[in-house]
PDB file as gemmi writes it, atoms N, CA and C in Angstrom:
CRYST1    1.000    1.000    1.000  90.00  90.00  90.00 P 1                      
ATOM      1  N   MET A   1      11.582  -2.854 -10.787  1.00  0.00           N  
ATOM      2  CA  MET A   1      10.905  -2.416 -11.969  1.00  0.00           C  
ATOM      3  C   MET A   1       9.486  -1.965 -11.674  1.00  0.00           C  
ATOM      4  N   GLY A   2       8.978  -2.213 -10.504  1.00  0.00           N  
ATOM      5  CA  GLY A   2       7.666  -1.715 -10.114  1.00  0.00           C  
ATOM      6  C   GLY A   2       6.520  -2.595 -10.567  1.00  0.00           C  
ATOM      7  N   ASP A   3       5.325  -2.184 -10.158  1.00  0.00           N  
ATOM      8  CA  ASP A   3       4.082  -2.893 -10.474  1.00  0.00           C  
ATOM      9  C   ASP A   3       4.120  -4.348  -9.988  1.00  0.00           C  
ATOM     10  N   TYR A   4       4.488  -4.516  -8.731  1.00  0.00           N  
ATOM     11  CA  TYR A   4       4.605  -5.851  -8.155  1.00  0.00           C  
ATOM     12  C   TYR A   4       3.241  -6.451  -7.865  1.00  0.00           C  
ATOM     13  N   THR A   5       2.289  -5.622  -7.521  1.00  0.00           N  
ATOM     14  CA  THR A   5       0.923  -6.082  -7.297  1.00  0.00           C  
ATOM     15  C   THR A   5       0.015  -5.268  -8.205  1.00  0.00           C  
ATOM     16  N   GLY A   6      -1.098  -5.818  -8.522  1.00  0.00           N  
ATOM     17  CA  GLY A   6      -1.997  -5.096  -9.418  1.00  0.00           C  
ATOM     18  C   GLY A   6      -3.190  -5.937  -9.764  1.00  0.00           C  
ATOM     19  N   GLU A   7      -3.264  -6.357 -11.010  1.00  0.00           N  
ATOM     20  CA  GLU A   7      -4.445  -7.062 -11.492  1.00  0.00           C  
ATOM     21  C   GLU A   7      -4.377  -8.578 -11.342  1.00  0.00           C  
ATOM     22  N   PHE A   8      -3.548  -9.067 -10.461  1.00  0.00           N  
ATOM     23  CA  PHE A   8      -3.360 -10.506 -10.360  1.00  0.00           C  
ATOM     24  C   PHE A   8      -3.573 -10.991  -8.925  1.00  0.00           C  
ATOM     25  N   PRO A   9      -4.049 -12.231  -8.757  1.00  0.00           N  
ATOM     26  CA  PRO A   9      -4.157 -12.802  -7.408  1.00  0.00           C  
ATOM     27  C   PRO A   9      -2.777 -13.199  -6.894  1.00  0.00           C  
ATOM     28  N   GLY A  10      -2.735 -13.716  -5.686  1.00  0.00           N  
ATOM     29  CA  GLY A  10      -1.474 -14.173  -5.123  1.00  0.00           C  
ATOM     30  C   GLY A  10      -0.652 -13.054  -4.517  1.00  0.00           C  
ATOM     31  N   ILE A  11      -1.315 -12.048  -3.975  1.00  0.00           N  
ATOM     32  CA  ILE A  11      -0.629 -10.880  -3.431  1.00  0.00           C  
ATOM     33  C   ILE A  11       0.316 -11.279  -2.303  1.00  0.00           C  
ATOM     34  N   GLU A  12      -0.166 -12.092  -1.376  1.00  0.00           N  
ATOM     35  CA  GLU A  12       0.653 -12.477  -0.230  1.00  0.00           C  
ATOM     36  C   GLU A  12       1.906 -13.221  -0.682  1.00  0.00           C  
ATOM     37  N   GLU A  13       1.755 -14.120  -1.660  1.00  0.00           N  
ATOM     38  CA  GLU A  13       2.892 -14.883  -2.159  1.00  0.00           C  
ATOM     39  C   GLU A  13       3.889 -13.975  -2.881  1.00  0.00           C  
ATOM     40  N   THR A  14       3.368 -13.013  -3.627  1.00  0.00           N  
ATOM     41  CA  THR A  14       4.239 -12.075  -4.330  1.00  0.00           C  
ATOM     42  C   THR A  14       5.061 -11.261  -3.339  1.00  0.00           C  
ATOM     43  N   MET A  15       4.418 -10.751  -2.307  1.00  0.00           N  
ATOM     44  CA  MET A  15       5.134  -9.945  -1.319  1.00  0.00           C  
ATOM     45  C   MET A  15       6.154 -10.794  -0.570  1.00  0.00           C  
ATOM     46  N   LYS A  16       5.807 -12.029  -0.239  1.00  0.00           N  
ATOM     47  CA  LYS A  16       6.765 -12.910   0.439  1.00  0.00           C  
ATOM     48  C   LYS A  16       7.983 -13.146  -0.452  1.00  0.00           C  
ATOM     49  N   MET A  17       7.753 -13.352  -1.748  1.00  0.00           N  
ATOM     50  CA  MET A  17       8.860 -13.561  -2.674  1.00  0.00           C  
ATOM     51  C   MET A  17       9.760 -12.325  -2.724  1.00  0.00           C  
ATOM     52  N   LEU A  18       9.176 -11.134  -2.746  1.00  0.00           N  
ATOM     53  CA  LEU A  18       9.973  -9.906  -2.758  1.00  0.00           C  
ATOM     54  C   LEU A  18      10.809  -9.790  -1.490  1.00  0.00           C  
ATOM     55  N   TYR A  19      10.193 -10.068  -0.338  1.00  0.00           N  
ATOM     56  CA  TYR A  19      10.934  -9.985   0.923  1.00  0.00           C  
ATOM     57  C   TYR A  19      12.044 -11.032   0.990  1.00  0.00           C  
ATOM     58  N   ASP A  20      11.748 -12.248   0.505  1.00  0.00           N  
ATOM     59  CA  ASP A  20      12.774 -13.294   0.496  1.00  0.00           C  
ATOM     60  C   ASP A  20      13.952 -12.898  -0.393  1.00  0.00           C  
ATOM     61  N   LEU A  21      13.657 -12.334  -1.553  1.00  0.00           N  
ATOM     62  CA  LEU A  21      14.723 -11.861  -2.445  1.00  0.00           C  
ATOM     63  C   LEU A  21      15.540 -10.761  -1.780  1.00  0.00           C  
ATOM     64  N   ARG A  22      14.835  -9.795  -1.195  1.00  0.00           N  
ATOM     65  CA  ARG A  22      15.512  -8.675  -0.533  1.00  0.00           C  
ATOM     66  C   ARG A  22      16.444  -9.166   0.569  1.00  0.00           C  
ATOM     67  N   ASP A  23      16.001 -10.201   1.288  1.00  0.00           N  
ATOM     68  CA  ASP A  23      16.770 -10.695   2.426  1.00  0.00           C  
ATOM     69  C   ASP A  23      17.919 -11.629   2.021  1.00  0.00           C  
ATOM     70  N   SER A  24      17.887 -12.144   0.792  1.00  0.00           N  
ATOM     71  CA  SER A  24      18.907 -13.115   0.405  1.00  0.00           C  
ATOM     72  C   SER A  24      19.811 -12.666  -0.754  1.00  0.00           C  
ATOM     73  N   GLN A  25      19.445 -11.600  -1.443  1.00  0.00           N  
ATOM     74  CA  GLN A  25      20.188 -11.137  -2.609  1.00  0.00           C  
ATOM     75  C   GLN A  25      20.331  -9.616  -2.564  1.00  0.00           C  
ATOM     76  N   THR A  26      21.245  -9.105  -3.359  1.00  0.00           N  
ATOM     77  CA  THR A  26      21.295  -7.667  -3.568  1.00  0.00           C  
ATOM     78  C   THR A  26      20.233  -7.335  -4.604  1.00  0.00           C  
ATOM     79  N   CYS A  27      19.235  -6.575  -4.195  1.00  0.00           N  
ATOM     80  CA  CYS A  27      18.113  -6.255  -5.078  1.00  0.00           C  
ATOM     81  C   CYS A  27      17.923  -4.746  -5.144  1.00  0.00           C  
ATOM     82  N   TYR A  28      17.457  -4.305  -6.275  1.00  0.00           N  
ATOM     83  CA  TYR A  28      17.129  -2.901  -6.484  1.00  0.00           C  
ATOM     84  C   TYR A  28      15.671  -2.834  -6.901  1.00  0.00           C  
ATOM     85  N   PHE A  29      14.826  -2.436  -5.976  1.00  0.00           N  
ATOM     86  CA  PHE A  29      13.400  -2.348  -6.239  1.00  0.00           C  
ATOM     87  C   PHE A  29      13.033  -0.909  -6.560  1.00  0.00           C  
ATOM     88  N   LEU A  30      12.176  -0.744  -7.545  1.00  0.00           N  
ATOM     89  CA  LEU A  30      11.647   0.568  -7.900  1.00  0.00           C  
ATOM     90  C   LEU A  30      10.148   0.569  -7.707  1.00  0.00           C  
ATOM     91  N   SER A  31       9.626   1.740  -7.456  1.00  0.00           N  
ATOM     92  CA  SER A  31       8.183   1.897  -7.325  1.00  0.00           C  
ATOM     93  C   SER A  31       7.560   2.112  -8.691  1.00  0.00           C  
ATOM     94  N   GLY A  32       6.448   1.464  -8.925  1.00  0.00           N  
ATOM     95  CA  GLY A  32       5.683   1.666 -10.148  1.00  0.00           C  
ATOM     96  C   GLY A  32       4.375   2.364  -9.835  1.00  0.00           C  
ATOM     97  N   ASN A  33       3.589   2.606 -10.848  1.00  0.00           N  
ATOM     98  CA  ASN A  33       2.324   3.295 -10.617  1.00  0.00           C  
ATOM     99  C   ASN A  33       1.368   2.464  -9.764  1.00  0.00           C  
ATOM    100  N   LYS A  34       1.431   1.141  -9.837  1.00  0.00           N  
ATOM    101  CA  LYS A  34       0.533   0.313  -9.024  1.00  0.00           C  
ATOM    102  C   LYS A  34       0.837   0.474  -7.528  1.00  0.00           C  
ATOM    103  N   GLU A  35       2.109   0.625  -7.205  1.00  0.00           N  
ATOM    104  CA  GLU A  35       2.458   0.860  -5.799  1.00  0.00           C  
ATOM    105  C   GLU A  35       1.895   2.202  -5.330  1.00  0.00           C  
ATOM    106  N   ASN A  36       1.954   3.191  -6.189  1.00  0.00           N  
ATOM    107  CA  ASN A  36       1.372   4.490  -5.835  1.00  0.00           C  
ATOM    108  C   ASN A  36      -0.132   4.382  -5.645  1.00  0.00           C  
ATOM    109  N   TYR A  37      -0.793   3.591  -6.475  1.00  0.00           N  
ATOM    110  CA  TYR A  37      -2.230   3.395  -6.306  1.00  0.00           C  
ATOM    111  C   TYR A  37      -2.520   2.778  -4.942  1.00  0.00           C  
ATOM    112  N   GLN A  38      -1.690   1.814  -4.537  1.00  0.00           N  
ATOM    113  CA  GLN A  38      -1.897   1.174  -3.239  1.00  0.00           C  
ATOM    114  C   GLN A  38      -1.672   2.165  -2.094  1.00  0.00           C  
ATOM    115  N   ILE A  39      -0.613   2.942  -2.200  1.00  0.00           N  
ATOM    116  CA  ILE A  39      -0.288   3.921  -1.159  1.00  0.00           C  
ATOM    117  C   ILE A  39      -1.383   4.990  -1.068  1.00  0.00           C  
ATOM    118  N   ASP A  40      -1.905   5.388  -2.222  1.00  0.00           N  
ATOM    119  CA  ASP A  40      -2.906   6.456  -2.282  1.00  0.00           C  
ATOM    120  C   ASP A  40      -4.335   5.959  -2.100  1.00  0.00           C  
ATOM    121  N   GLU A  41      -4.487   4.791  -1.477  1.00  0.00           N  
ATOM    122  CA  GLU A  41      -5.809   4.244  -1.183  1.00  0.00           C  
ATOM    123  C   GLU A  41      -6.622   3.935  -2.430  1.00  0.00           C  
ATOM    124  N   LEU A  42      -5.969   3.441  -3.448  1.00  0.00           N  
ATOM    125  CA  LEU A  42      -6.628   2.897  -4.630  1.00  0.00           C  
ATOM    126  C   LEU A  42      -7.564   3.829  -5.360  1.00  0.00           C  
ATOM    127  N   GLY A  43      -7.108   4.995  -5.588  1.00  0.00           N  
ATOM    128  CA  GLY A  43      -7.865   5.862  -6.470  1.00  0.00           C  
ATOM    129  C   GLY A  43      -9.084   6.505  -5.878  1.00  0.00           C  
ATOM    130  N   GLU A  44      -9.093   6.685  -4.571  1.00  0.00           N  
ATOM    131  CA  GLU A  44     -10.223   7.399  -3.983  1.00  0.00           C  
ATOM    132  C   GLU A  44     -10.382   8.762  -4.644  1.00  0.00           C  
ATOM    133  N   ASP A  45      -9.280   9.329  -5.111  1.00  0.00           N  
ATOM    134  CA  ASP A  45      -9.321  10.615  -5.794  1.00  0.00           C  
ATOM    135  C   ASP A  45      -9.531  10.469  -7.295  1.00  0.00           C  
ATOM    136  N   TYR A  46      -9.787   9.239  -7.745  1.00  0.00           N  
ATOM    137  CA  TYR A  46      -9.936   8.981  -9.174  1.00  0.00           C  
ATOM    138  C   TYR A  46     -11.263   8.269  -9.452  1.00  0.00           C  
ATOM    139  N   PRO A  47     -12.375   8.928  -9.276  1.00  0.00           N  
ATOM    140  CA  PRO A  47     -13.666   8.252  -9.489  1.00  0.00           C  
ATOM    141  C   PRO A  47     -13.851   7.755 -10.920  1.00  0.00           C  
ATOM    142  N   GLU A  48     -13.114   8.340 -11.866  1.00  0.00           N  
ATOM    143  CA  GLU A  48     -13.230   7.882 -13.249  1.00  0.00           C  
ATOM    144  C   GLU A  48     -12.766   6.436 -13.418  1.00  0.00           C  
ATOM    145  N   TRP A  49     -11.989   5.930 -12.457  1.00  0.00           N  
ATOM    146  CA  TRP A  49     -11.547   4.546 -12.527  1.00  0.00           C  
ATOM    147  C   TRP A  49     -12.722   3.583 -12.450  1.00  0.00           C  
ATOM    148  N   ASP A  50     -13.798   3.995 -11.811  1.00  0.00           N  
ATOM    149  CA  ASP A  50     -14.941   3.100 -11.667  1.00  0.00           C  
ATOM    150  C   ASP A  50     -15.551   2.733 -13.013  1.00  0.00           C  
ATOM    151  N   ALA A  51     -15.172   3.442 -14.078  1.00  0.00           N  
ATOM    152  CA  ALA A  51     -15.622   3.084 -15.424  1.00  0.00           C  
ATOM    153  C   ALA A  51     -14.944   1.801 -15.906  1.00  0.00           C  
ATOM    154  N   TYR A  52     -13.911   1.356 -15.198  1.00  0.00           N  
ATOM    155  CA  TYR A  52     -13.172   0.143 -15.556  1.00  0.00           C  
ATOM    156  C   TYR A  52     -13.253  -0.836 -14.379  1.00  0.00           C  
ATOM    157  N   PRO A  53     -14.428  -1.431 -14.155  1.00  0.00           N  
ATOM    158  CA  PRO A  53     -14.638  -2.208 -12.926  1.00  0.00           C  
ATOM    159  C   PRO A  53     -13.710  -3.397 -12.754  1.00  0.00           C  
ATOM    160  N   SER A  54     -13.286  -4.061 -13.817  1.00  0.00           N  
ATOM    161  CA  SER A  54     -12.422  -5.217 -13.607  1.00  0.00           C  
ATOM    162  C   SER A  54     -11.036  -4.785 -13.146  1.00  0.00           C  
ATOM    163  N   THR A  55     -10.500  -3.716 -13.725  1.00  0.00           N  
ATOM    164  CA  THR A  55      -9.170  -3.246 -13.327  1.00  0.00           C  
ATOM    165  C   THR A  55      -9.193  -2.679 -11.924  1.00  0.00           C  
ATOM    166  N   ILE A  56     -10.098  -1.773 -11.635  1.00  0.00           N  
ATOM    167  CA  ILE A  56     -10.139  -1.174 -10.296  1.00  0.00           C  
ATOM    168  C   ILE A  56     -10.521  -2.220  -9.251  1.00  0.00           C  
ATOM    169  N   GLY A  57     -11.340  -3.182  -9.644  1.00  0.00           N  
ATOM    170  CA  GLY A  57     -11.691  -4.255  -8.714  1.00  0.00           C  
ATOM    171  C   GLY A  57     -10.479  -5.064  -8.307  1.00  0.00           C  
ATOM    172  N   MET A  58      -9.606  -5.363  -9.256  1.00  0.00           N  
ATOM    173  CA  MET A  58      -8.403  -6.125  -8.929  1.00  0.00           C  
ATOM    174  C   MET A  58      -7.426  -5.293  -8.108  1.00  0.00           C  
ATOM    175  N   LEU A  59      -7.334  -4.009  -8.388  1.00  0.00           N  
ATOM    176  CA  LEU A  59      -6.471  -3.152  -7.565  1.00  0.00           C  
ATOM    177  C   LEU A  59      -6.999  -3.083  -6.143  1.00  0.00           C  
ATOM    178  N   ARG A  60      -8.314  -2.998  -6.000  1.00  0.00           N  
ATOM    179  CA  ARG A  60      -8.904  -2.981  -4.651  1.00  0.00           C  
ATOM    180  C   ARG A  60      -8.723  -4.331  -3.966  1.00  0.00           C  
ATOM    181  N   TYR A  61      -8.822  -5.406  -4.726  1.00  0.00           N  
ATOM    182  CA  TYR A  61      -8.554  -6.742  -4.182  1.00  0.00           C  
ATOM    183  C   TYR A  61      -7.127  -6.798  -3.634  1.00  0.00           C  
ATOM    184  N   ALA A  62      -6.176  -6.305  -4.420  1.00  0.00           N  
ATOM    185  CA  ALA A  62      -4.783  -6.309  -3.983  1.00  0.00           C  
ATOM    186  C   ALA A  62      -4.628  -5.513  -2.695  1.00  0.00           C  
ATOM    187  N   HIS A  63      -5.247  -4.352  -2.643  1.00  0.00           N  
ATOM    188  CA  HIS A  63      -5.130  -3.497  -1.462  1.00  0.00           C  
ATOM    189  C   HIS A  63      -5.625  -4.201  -0.204  1.00  0.00           C  
ATOM    190  N   LYS A  64      -6.689  -4.952  -0.321  1.00  0.00           N  
ATOM    191  CA  LYS A  64      -7.242  -5.669   0.837  1.00  0.00           C  
ATOM    192  C   LYS A  64      -6.294  -6.758   1.333  1.00  0.00           C  
ATOM    193  N   HIS A  65      -5.395  -7.207   0.485  1.00  0.00           N  
ATOM    194  CA  HIS A  65      -4.484  -8.285   0.857  1.00  0.00           C  
ATOM    195  C   HIS A  65      -3.083  -7.801   1.223  1.00  0.00           C  
ATOM    196  N   LEU A  66      -2.871  -6.511   1.230  1.00  0.00           N  
ATOM    197  CA  LEU A  66      -1.582  -5.959   1.637  1.00  0.00           C  
ATOM    198  C   LEU A  66      -1.570  -5.704   3.134  1.00  0.00           C  
ATOM    199  N   THR A  67      -0.414  -5.916   3.737  1.00  0.00           N  
ATOM    200  CA  THR A  67      -0.254  -5.622   5.161  1.00  0.00           C  
ATOM    201  C   THR A  67       0.312  -4.213   5.328  1.00  0.00           C  
ATOM    202  N   LYS A  68       0.348  -3.771   6.558  1.00  0.00           N  
ATOM    203  CA  LYS A  68       0.979  -2.479   6.850  1.00  0.00           C  
ATOM    204  C   LYS A  68       2.448  -2.508   6.425  1.00  0.00           C  
ATOM    205  N   GLU A  69       3.114  -3.635   6.655  1.00  0.00           N  
ATOM    206  CA  GLU A  69       4.521  -3.789   6.242  1.00  0.00           C  
ATOM    207  C   GLU A  69       4.658  -3.624   4.727  1.00  0.00           C  
ATOM    208  N   ASP A  70       3.708  -4.192   3.975  1.00  0.00           N  
ATOM    209  CA  ASP A  70       3.757  -4.084   2.516  1.00  0.00           C  
ATOM    210  C   ASP A  70       3.640  -2.632   2.063  1.00  0.00           C  
ATOM    211  N   VAL A  71       2.722  -1.905   2.653  1.00  0.00           N  
ATOM    212  CA  VAL A  71       2.526  -0.493   2.284  1.00  0.00           C  
ATOM    213  C   VAL A  71       3.763   0.315   2.671  1.00  0.00           C  
ATOM    214  N   GLU A  72       4.353   0.026   3.826  1.00  0.00           N  
ATOM    215  CA  GLU A  72       5.583   0.710   4.226  1.00  0.00           C  
ATOM    216  C   GLU A  72       6.724   0.390   3.263  1.00  0.00           C  
ATOM    217  N   PHE A  73       6.796  -0.861   2.811  1.00  0.00           N  
ATOM    218  CA  PHE A  73       7.798  -1.251   1.821  1.00  0.00           C  
ATOM    219  C   PHE A  73       7.602  -0.426   0.546  1.00  0.00           C  
ATOM    220  N   PHE A  74       6.381  -0.334   0.061  1.00  0.00           N  
ATOM    221  CA  PHE A  74       6.105   0.459  -1.139  1.00  0.00           C  
ATOM    222  C   PHE A  74       6.490   1.920  -0.931  1.00  0.00           C  
ATOM    223  N   ASN A  75       6.196   2.442   0.252  1.00  0.00           N  
ATOM    224  CA  ASN A  75       6.557   3.834   0.551  1.00  0.00           C  
ATOM    225  C   ASN A  75       8.064   4.062   0.517  1.00  0.00           C  
ATOM    226  N   SER A  76       8.837   3.028   0.780  1.00  0.00           N  
ATOM    227  CA  SER A  76      10.293   3.176   0.825  1.00  0.00           C  
ATOM    228  C   SER A  76      10.950   3.097  -0.554  1.00  0.00           C  
ATOM    229  N   LEU A  77      10.207   2.716  -1.565  1.00  0.00           N  
ATOM    230  CA  LEU A  77      10.799   2.492  -2.881  1.00  0.00           C  
ATOM    231  C   LEU A  77      10.988   3.792  -3.656  1.00  0.00           C  
ATOM    232  N   PRO A  78      12.143   3.947  -4.280  1.00  0.00           N  
ATOM    233  CA  PRO A  78      12.352   5.116  -5.144  1.00  0.00           C  
ATOM    234  C   PRO A  78      11.637   4.910  -6.482  1.00  0.00           C  
ATOM    235  N   ILE A  79      11.389   6.025  -7.174  1.00  0.00           N  
ATOM    236  CA  ILE A  79      10.775   5.900  -8.497  1.00  0.00           C  
ATOM    237  C   ILE A  79      11.822   5.857  -9.607  1.00  0.00           C  
ATOM    238  N   THR A  80      13.032   6.273  -9.282  1.00  0.00           N  
ATOM    239  CA  THR A  80      14.135   6.195 -10.233  1.00  0.00           C  
ATOM    240  C   THR A  80      15.388   5.762  -9.486  1.00  0.00           C  
ATOM    241  N   MET A  81      16.359   5.297 -10.255  1.00  0.00           N  
ATOM    242  CA  MET A  81      17.619   4.870  -9.660  1.00  0.00           C  
ATOM    243  C   MET A  81      18.678   4.876 -10.753  1.00  0.00           C  
ATOM    244  N   ARG A  82      19.854   5.283 -10.388  1.00  0.00           N  
ATOM    245  CA  ARG A  82      20.989   5.189 -11.312  1.00  0.00           C  
ATOM    246  C   ARG A  82      21.892   4.091 -10.781  1.00  0.00           C  
ATOM    247  N   ASN A  83      22.173   3.144 -11.617  1.00  0.00           N  
ATOM    248  CA  ASN A  83      23.005   2.019 -11.234  1.00  0.00           C  
ATOM    249  C   ASN A  83      23.986   1.760 -12.362  1.00  0.00           C  
ATOM    250  N   THR A  84      25.226   1.626 -12.028  1.00  0.00           N  
ATOM    251  CA  THR A  84      26.248   1.363 -13.028  1.00  0.00           C  
ATOM    252  C   THR A  84      26.769  -0.058 -12.834  1.00  0.00           C  
ATOM    253  N   ALA A  85      26.676  -0.826 -13.870  1.00  0.00           N  
ATOM    254  CA  ALA A  85      27.158  -2.202 -13.821  1.00  0.00           C  
ATOM    255  C   ALA A  85      28.516  -2.267 -14.480  1.00  0.00           C  
ATOM    256  N   SER A  86      29.379  -3.032 -13.893  1.00  0.00           N  
ATOM    257  CA  SER A  86      30.691  -3.236 -14.508  1.00  0.00           C  
ATOM    258  C   SER A  86      30.804  -4.694 -14.917  1.00  0.00           C  
ATOM    259  N   ALA A  87      31.351  -4.905 -16.054  1.00  0.00           N  
ATOM    260  CA  ALA A  87      31.528  -6.274 -16.552  1.00  0.00           C  
ATOM    261  C   ALA A  87      32.970  -6.699 -16.323  1.00  0.00           C  
ATOM    262  N   THR A  88      33.112  -7.894 -15.864  1.00  0.00           N  
ATOM    263  CA  THR A  88      34.455  -8.460 -15.739  1.00  0.00           C  
ATOM    264  C   THR A  88      34.491  -9.716 -16.589  1.00  0.00           C  
ATOM    265  N   GLY A  89      35.570  -9.966 -17.136  1.00  0.00           N  
ATOM    266  CA  GLY A  89      35.659 -11.153 -17.994  1.00  0.00           C  
ATOM    267  C   GLY A  89      37.097 -11.531 -18.233  1.00  0.00           C  
ATOM    268  N   PRO A  90      37.293 -12.567 -19.016  1.00  0.00           N  
ATOM    269  CA  PRO A  90      38.660 -13.040 -19.290  1.00  0.00           C  
ATOM    270  C   PRO A  90      39.450 -12.081 -20.144  1.00  0.00           C  
TER     271      PRO A  90                                                      
END                                                                             
């Protein structure tokens, strides 16, 4: 569903949880706008963001706590996905 990191602390724990889920379950991860912000170096091309110091500050905080593996993971995520679920029952 995207937006895995953003305005919240605990970046390392969040990424570990995502990797643990990916490694133990069938998961479908999508990229959100926050992942794009991380990939695009946190709005270097968006100086207007500096008008919102608490939001951009938290995004920059998140970026400082991401590893190269995390950024590569974000780069691998699609922005859309079609998935068909089938229900089985009695």
